[in-house]
MARTIDO-284721 format. One record per residue: residue in three letters; residue number from 1; y, x, z of N, C-alpha, C in turn. Coordinates in nm, 3 decimals. Each point is the difference from the previous one (the first is absolute). Layout:
N
> Ala;NUM;Y;X;Z;Y;X;Z;Y;X;Z
...
This chain:
66
> Met;1;-0.122;0.085;0.000;0.123;-0.085;-0.004;0.120;0.092;0.010
> Ile;2;0.104;-0.035;-0.093;0.122;0.071;-0.008;0.106;-0.042;0.106
> Pro;3;0.048;0.088;0.082;0.100;-0.034;0.087;0.128;-0.058;-0.071
> Ala;4;0.086;-0.080;0.064;0.111;-0.061;-0.066;0.092;0.097;-0.052
> Ala;5;0.016;0.116;0.065;0.106;0.102;-0.042;-0.060;0.066;-0.121
> Ala;6;-0.127;0.015;-0.014;-0.059;0.074;-0.122;0.019;-0.100;-0.118
> Gly;7;-0.024;-0.130;0.029;0.005;-0.095;-0.107;0.145;-0.018;-0.056
> Ala;8;0.093;0.011;0.096;0.144;-0.005;-0.039;0.028;0.123;-0.082
> Gly;9;-0.052;0.112;0.036;0.026;0.117;-0.070;-0.052;0.002;-0.158
> Leu;10;-0.113;-0.066;-0.014;-0.049;-0.007;-0.126;0.089;-0.094;-0.085
> Leu;11;0.042;-0.104;0.050;0.097;-0.091;-0.071;0.125;0.071;-0.031
> Gln;12;0.049;0.078;0.106;0.125;0.066;-0.018;0.010;0.101;-0.115
> Leu;13;-0.117;0.074;-0.020;-0.016;0.078;-0.105;-0.030;-0.049;-0.135
> Gly;14;-0.030;-0.128;-0.003;-0.019;-0.069;-0.129;-0.144;-0.001;-0.037
> Leu;15;-0.092;0.005;0.096;-0.144;0.012;-0.028;-0.063;-0.151;0.005
> Ser;16;0.073;-0.100;-0.044;-0.054;-0.136;0.018;-0.077;-0.028;-0.120
> Gly;17;-0.032;0.096;-0.092;-0.076;-0.021;-0.117;0.087;-0.019;-0.125
> Glu;18;0.124;0.006;0.011;0.092;-0.020;-0.112;-0.022;0.104;-0.094
> Phe;19;-0.014;0.124;0.033;-0.017;0.114;-0.098;-0.124;-0.010;-0.078
> Leu;20;-0.111;-0.033;0.069;-0.136;-0.022;-0.058;0.009;-0.112;-0.099
> Trp;21;0.066;-0.107;0.043;0.001;-0.131;-0.096;0.082;0.058;-0.125
> Leu;22;0.110;0.057;0.016;0.074;0.052;-0.107;-0.087;0.086;-0.100
> Ala;23;-0.078;0.087;0.059;-0.084;0.084;-0.063;-0.095;-0.074;-0.095
> Val;24;-0.063;-0.102;0.063;-0.103;-0.081;-0.068;0.074;-0.071;-0.124
> Val;25;0.114;-0.064;0.032;0.080;-0.066;-0.112;0.025;0.098;-0.112
> Phe;26;0.045;0.124;0.028;0.030;0.088;-0.105;-0.121;0.047;-0.078
> Val;27;-0.119;0.016;0.075;-0.122;0.039;-0.069;-0.035;-0.121;-0.098
> Val;28;0.005;-0.124;0.050;-0.037;-0.107;-0.092;0.091;0.001;-0.120
> Ile;29;0.136;0.022;0.024;0.088;-0.003;-0.118;-0.037;0.125;-0.101
> Ala;30;-0.032;0.106;0.069;-0.043;0.120;-0.096;-0.123;-0.039;-0.078
> Ile;31;-0.105;-0.058;0.056;-0.117;-0.039;-0.069;0.030;-0.108;-0.110
> Leu;32;0.083;-0.095;0.036;0.038;-0.098;-0.105;0.083;0.059;-0.116
> Ala;33;0.093;0.080;0.033;0.076;0.078;-0.097;-0.082;0.087;-0.087
> Gly;34;-0.096;0.070;0.057;-0.089;0.088;-0.072;-0.084;-0.072;-0.105
> Leu;35;-0.056;-0.112;0.049;-0.075;-0.086;-0.078;0.078;-0.064;-0.130
> Ala;36;0.133;-0.022;0.032;0.078;-0.051;-0.102;0.061;0.097;-0.093
> Gly;37;-0.017;0.128;0.035;0.043;0.108;-0.079;0.135;0.062;0.022
> Phe;38;0.044;-0.033;0.124;0.133;0.058;0.041;-0.035;0.118;0.090
> Gly;39;-0.015;0.111;-0.067;-0.041;0.126;0.077;0.111;0.048;0.094
> Gly;40;0.126;-0.005;-0.043;0.113;0.043;0.086;0.013;-0.084;0.127
> Val;41;-0.007;-0.126;-0.021;0.010;-0.090;0.122;-0.114;0.017;0.099
> Ala;42;-0.118;0.018;-0.063;-0.119;0.036;0.071;0.012;0.122;0.092
> Gly;43;0.045;0.106;-0.070;0.022;0.127;0.071;0.103;-0.009;0.118
> Ile;44;0.100;-0.070;-0.026;0.114;-0.004;0.102;-0.048;-0.099;0.113
> Ser;45;-0.082;-0.099;-0.035;-0.054;-0.087;0.107;-0.103;0.080;0.091
> Met;46;-0.077;0.078;-0.066;-0.092;0.074;0.082;0.073;0.104;0.088
> Ser;47;0.102;0.062;-0.062;0.076;0.091;0.089;0.060;-0.069;0.124
> Ala;48;0.055;-0.118;-0.025;0.055;-0.074;0.111;-0.109;-0.034;0.097
> Ala;49;-0.118;-0.045;-0.038;-0.104;-0.037;0.088;-0.039;0.125;0.083
> Arg;50;-0.010;0.117;-0.074;-0.038;0.118;0.077;0.106;0.046;0.104
> Leu;51;0.124;-0.022;-0.029;0.114;0.018;0.085;-0.011;-0.088;0.128
> Phe;52;-0.038;-0.131;-0.022;-0.011;-0.091;0.111;-0.119;0.037;0.091
> Val;53;-0.113;0.039;-0.061;-0.110;0.038;0.079;0.038;0.127;0.091
> Leu;54;0.070;0.106;-0.068;0.032;0.120;0.079;0.101;-0.030;0.110
> Val;55;0.095;-0.096;-0.032;0.089;-0.030;0.114;-0.074;-0.079;0.113
> Phe;56;-0.087;-0.084;-0.038;-0.081;-0.069;0.111;-0.077;0.098;0.078
> Leu;57;-0.071;0.098;-0.066;-0.070;0.101;0.073;0.087;0.091;0.095
> Val;58;0.111;0.034;-0.048;0.090;0.077;0.087;0.044;-0.076;0.122
> Leu;59;0.044;-0.126;-0.030;0.039;-0.082;0.128;-0.109;-0.031;0.081
> Ala;60;-0.124;-0.016;-0.056;-0.116;-0.029;0.093;-0.030;0.132;0.080
> Val;61;0.006;0.117;-0.048;-0.013;0.122;0.075;0.098;0.010;0.103
> Leu;62;0.124;-0.023;-0.041;0.115;0.003;0.111;-0.010;-0.097;0.108
> Ala;63;-0.058;-0.121;-0.028;-0.011;-0.099;0.098;-0.120;0.042;0.094
> Leu;64;-0.103;0.059;-0.056;-0.113;0.042;0.087;0.039;0.128;0.084
> Leu;65;0.095;0.076;-0.038;0.049;0.117;0.071;0.101;-0.040;0.100
> Leu;66;0.081;-0.097;-0.014;0.106;-0.041;0.087;-0.040;-0.099;0.103
């Protein structure tokens, strides 16, 4: 069970799942754009998804350390 203070810290750092949700959305956009033949849009969407996953992981590690 997570203490109330730790739970508040997770929400304060933005680990409520928003970054992972955005990453999934951008991966779906990349897949659809790739299937439609829009390689540039697919590449940019995958880059954005990768960035959101990295931000989430950094914030998760910070939340665990603090």
